[in-house]
ROSEMI-421368 format. One line per 8 residues: number of its first residue (from 1); their letters; for each residue x, y, z of C-alpha. Coordinates in Angstrom, 2 decimals. Layout:
<sites>
NUM) a) X Y Z; ...
</sites>
This chain:
<sites>
1) mvaclava) -24.39 -1.88 -18.68; -24.55 -4.69 -16.06; -23.19 -2.35 -13.12; -26.22 0.21 -14.41; -28.50 -2.93 -13.66; -27.00 -3.99 -10.38; -27.72 -0.74 -8.81; -31.08 -0.03 -10.15
9) maglfasp) -31.66 -3.97 -8.53; -30.60 -2.96 -5.09; -32.46 0.22 -5.48; -35.85 -1.61 -6.07; -35.17 -4.15 -3.01; -34.28 -1.43 -0.71; -37.65 -1.47 1.84; -39.08 -1.02 3.50
17) vsaaagqq) -22.32 -13.61 19.11; -22.86 -9.58 20.24; -22.81 -6.63 18.05; -19.02 -4.89 18.06; -16.94 -4.10 21.01; -18.62 -0.64 22.54; -21.99 -0.69 20.49; -25.23 -1.68 22.51
25) ftqieqlt) -28.78 -1.50 20.52; -31.88 -2.39 22.41; -34.12 -1.01 19.56; -33.88 -1.99 16.05; -34.55 1.39 14.97; -31.22 2.27 16.28; -29.33 -0.46 13.46; -29.02 2.30 10.62
33) ekaekkil) -27.41 1.69 7.59; -24.33 3.74 9.04; -24.49 1.17 12.09; -24.63 -1.78 9.98; -21.66 -0.93 8.33; -19.57 -0.08 11.71; -20.67 -3.57 12.69; -19.60 -5.40 9.44
41) kdsdgqgq) -16.33 -3.18 9.50; -15.45 -4.30 13.11; -15.99 -8.06 12.31; -14.21 -7.94 8.81; -17.06 -7.95 6.65; -18.52 -11.26 8.22; -22.47 -11.03 8.56; -23.39 -10.87 12.80
49) ivrlkegi) -26.53 -11.32 14.90; -27.10 -8.81 16.92; -28.79 -9.33 20.16; -31.62 -6.44 20.95; -34.37 -7.46 23.84; -34.53 -9.94 26.19; -38.36 -11.18 26.29; -39.98 -13.36 28.86
57) pgrgihls) -38.58 -17.12 28.96; -41.17 -19.48 27.15; -42.60 -16.90 24.90; -40.13 -17.98 22.03; -37.18 -15.97 20.49; -37.29 -13.81 17.33; -34.66 -13.06 14.30; -35.23 -11.27 11.74
65) ihglgahp) -33.08 -10.22 8.11; -33.39 -7.80 5.62; -33.20 -7.61 1.91; -30.90 -6.16 -0.74; -30.17 -2.22 -0.38; -32.08 -2.35 2.99; -30.73 -2.46 6.60; -31.82 -4.16 9.97
73) gdmapltn) -33.90 -1.08 10.87; -36.47 -1.38 7.82; -37.44 -4.51 9.58; -38.55 -2.82 12.74; -42.58 -3.33 12.15; -41.84 -7.46 12.76; -39.03 -6.88 15.38; -41.32 -4.65 17.28
81) raeargqt) -44.29 -6.94 17.09; -42.66 -9.90 18.51; -41.06 -7.57 21.40; -44.69 -6.88 21.99; -45.52 -10.32 22.21; -42.78 -10.65 25.07; -40.01 -12.59 22.69; -36.65 -12.08 22.62
89) tatfaydd) -35.32 -10.38 19.75; -32.45 -10.14 17.44; -31.49 -8.95 14.02; -29.01 -9.97 11.13; -26.43 -7.64 10.24; -25.02 -8.34 7.01; -23.37 -7.14 3.79; -26.25 -6.97 0.96
97) fhgdqkqn) -24.09 -4.71 -1.13; -20.76 -6.40 -1.54; -21.42 -9.60 -0.13; -22.56 -12.66 -2.31; -24.81 -15.59 -1.38; -22.38 -18.15 -0.03; -20.33 -15.72 1.93; -23.79 -14.30 3.92
105) aqslasel) -25.25 -17.31 4.18; -22.46 -19.31 5.94; -22.04 -16.39 8.20; -25.82 -16.76 9.01; -25.26 -20.13 9.74; -22.49 -19.71 12.07; -24.13 -17.11 14.35; -27.17 -19.44 14.35
113) kswlaehp) -25.88 -22.06 15.54; -24.39 -20.08 18.45; -27.57 -18.14 18.94; -30.10 -20.73 19.25; -27.58 -22.28 21.82; -28.34 -19.31 24.04; -31.81 -20.24 24.44; -32.71 -24.08 24.31
121) gekvtidt) -35.91 -25.13 23.95; -37.47 -21.49 22.91; -39.71 -21.89 19.68; -37.93 -19.73 17.11; -39.53 -17.22 14.52; -37.68 -15.80 11.67; -38.92 -13.13 9.50; -37.07 -12.10 6.25
129) hslggrti) -37.80 -9.45 3.49; -36.89 -10.07 0.04; -33.05 -11.30 -0.12; -32.97 -12.53 3.62; -35.48 -15.08 2.53; -32.58 -16.70 -0.18; -29.78 -16.08 2.98; -32.06 -17.79 5.62
137) lvafhylq) -32.26 -20.86 3.15; -28.95 -21.46 2.06; -27.94 -21.15 5.64; -30.31 -23.86 6.89; -28.64 -25.87 3.79; -25.39 -25.43 5.14; -26.67 -26.43 8.78; -27.91 -29.60 7.08
145) ekgempkt) -24.77 -30.21 5.66; -22.92 -30.39 8.35; -25.53 -32.09 10.59; -26.18 -28.98 12.44; -29.88 -28.29 11.94; -31.38 -27.21 14.85; -34.47 -29.95 16.09; -36.63 -27.07 17.76
153) aiqlnmvs) -39.62 -25.81 16.43; -38.95 -22.93 14.00; -41.44 -20.67 12.08; -39.99 -19.09 9.30; -41.94 -16.33 7.51; -40.66 -14.93 4.22; -41.97 -11.72 3.20; -41.71 -10.93 -0.70
161) pplagfgl) -38.65 -13.53 -1.72; -37.50 -13.65 -4.91; -37.17 -17.40 -4.78; -37.42 -18.43 -8.51; -34.51 -15.64 -9.19; -34.87 -12.97 -12.27; -33.86 -14.03 -16.17; -33.00 -10.26 -16.69
169) lnlalplp) -29.91 -10.81 -13.87; -28.38 -13.32 -16.65; -26.91 -10.60 -17.88; -24.94 -10.33 -14.65; -23.15 -13.72 -14.97; -19.88 -12.82 -16.96; -18.91 -10.87 -14.40; -16.57 -12.38 -12.28
177) ipvaklip) -17.24 -12.49 -8.47; -14.71 -10.64 -7.44; -15.69 -7.89 -10.15; -19.42 -8.37 -8.72; -18.42 -7.71 -5.44; -16.76 -4.22 -6.35; -20.62 -2.86 -7.55; -22.84 -1.90 -4.99
185) ggaasrdm) -25.79 -4.78 -4.99; -23.52 -6.81 -7.66; -22.85 -9.69 -6.20; -26.47 -10.34 -4.47; -27.98 -9.59 -8.10; -25.46 -11.92 -9.70; -26.47 -14.31 -7.27; -30.21 -14.16 -7.83
193) asgsgaqd) -30.07 -14.62 -11.77; -32.29 -17.50 -12.97; -29.38 -19.27 -14.85; -26.74 -18.61 -11.81; -24.92 -21.67 -9.63; -26.62 -19.76 -6.71; -30.00 -20.37 -7.91; -29.25 -24.22 -8.74
201) lletvrlp) -28.27 -24.48 -5.23; -31.60 -22.65 -3.70; -33.59 -24.91 -5.73; -32.40 -28.00 -4.19; -32.95 -26.90 -0.38; -35.59 -29.13 1.32; -36.06 -28.23 5.03; -36.95 -30.45 7.92
209) nnvkttif) -40.43 -30.87 9.47; -39.38 -29.02 12.74; -39.46 -26.15 10.32; -42.68 -24.24 9.34; -42.78 -21.65 6.54; -44.98 -19.31 5.41; -44.71 -16.95 2.29; -46.23 -13.55 2.04
217) ygdndnli) -46.33 -11.49 -1.34; -48.22 -8.08 -1.92; -50.20 -8.33 -4.72; -48.96 -5.45 -6.58; -45.70 -6.47 -6.54; -43.38 -4.62 -9.35; -40.53 -6.90 -8.96; -41.66 -10.33 -8.42
225) dyttkgat) -44.24 -12.47 -10.19; -45.39 -15.21 -7.70; -47.64 -17.30 -10.29; -44.61 -18.43 -12.44; -44.05 -22.02 -12.57; -40.38 -21.66 -10.73; -42.08 -19.64 -7.55; -44.87 -22.17 -7.35
233) kmaenlna) -42.18 -24.91 -7.67; -40.08 -23.22 -5.18; -43.10 -23.18 -2.58; -43.60 -26.63 -3.24; -40.14 -27.39 -2.36; -40.48 -26.03 1.06; -43.90 -27.04 2.11; -45.24 -23.25 2.48
241) qvyylage) -48.22 -22.15 3.03; -48.52 -18.88 0.47; -50.59 -15.86 0.96; -50.81 -12.42 -0.67; -52.08 -8.83 0.94; -52.42 -6.01 -0.39; -49.21 -3.99 -1.16; -46.12 -3.54 -3.05
249) htttvpnv) -42.63 -4.99 -2.94; -41.60 -2.73 -0.70; -44.16 -2.42 1.45; -45.06 -5.61 2.55; -43.07 -5.72 5.65; -45.54 -3.42 7.30; -48.63 -4.68 6.05; -47.54 -7.95 7.33
257) aaqtlsdf) -47.00 -6.91 10.84; -50.50 -5.19 10.99; -52.28 -8.58 10.63; -52.31 -10.85 13.46; -52.53 -14.57 13.08; -56.55 -14.80 13.20; -56.43 -12.35 9.83; -55.39 -15.62 7.73
265) snqpltyk) -56.95 -18.86 7.17; -54.99 -22.19 8.20; -55.30 -23.16 4.87; -52.52 -22.69 1.90; -55.01 -20.00 0.10; -53.98 -16.64 -0.89; -56.23 -14.33 1.07; -56.53 -10.42 0.32
273) phernrnh) -57.04 -8.37 3.43; -59.37 -5.63 1.68; -61.92 -8.54 1.14; -61.82 -9.28 4.79; -65.32 -7.78 5.07; -66.54 -10.45 2.11; -66.38 -13.57 3.96; -62.81 -14.16 3.54
281) qhgprhr) -63.03 -14.47 -0.04; -60.14 -16.89 -1.25; -57.80 -16.32 -4.47; -56.28 -19.02 -6.69; -54.68 -22.00 -4.38; -50.83 -21.99 -4.38; -49.38 -25.08 -4.01
</sites>
């Protein structure tokens, strides 16, 4: 039963250092699931930041992190938007199917330290989808623990992040972690249980002032209820601006990419793009 649940969750979440020797990528669309698996095989399962295109100095650098059951190519709308703005782009290839939160976040923390050192003084934009949002927050936690958190300006945009976890996934908690890792999506699903130690750790995360956080949810998300006390508390913990826009869990990446900064109020209010012609009507405030 738990195995079936993990596989189902992986399917629902599907989205939308240099690469391994002999592999070079210039377009994120080239980073299919097959290509990501090859990178992970060549790196003994450790997540890797894959460099894509060099941008214009001073325009900033951009990193994308995909969600559960997805692959880097699914982040193409956001990566391509960053390239169009002249930013240097990269993406994080990691084992969302068999890695757990600690393993993936530690890999990301190590990779981030090296990648940011290559671009001193550049503003950083990080776009994540779903599980990717949890992964970057825990990576930041590990960097803070070591006193290695970067001081540069970071804009963190989390699209459809399951920050409060899921009560249903508490069914996976009796699974030992080594067993959960054998099930596609099992380890990640276990870590997203609302009663898991991984969730407890996530709820302790606080970000420094140089990190500005924005959260986007689809107004028809079939997985995440962003109005719950747990979700709003996490937004408060992160001092995040929270918006929702038309879309489901798996369509929010292209929908967010289609917007410009002027499409959103600079206040932490929810906003529906389809109400744009009605004087930007706002929904209830999320704090």
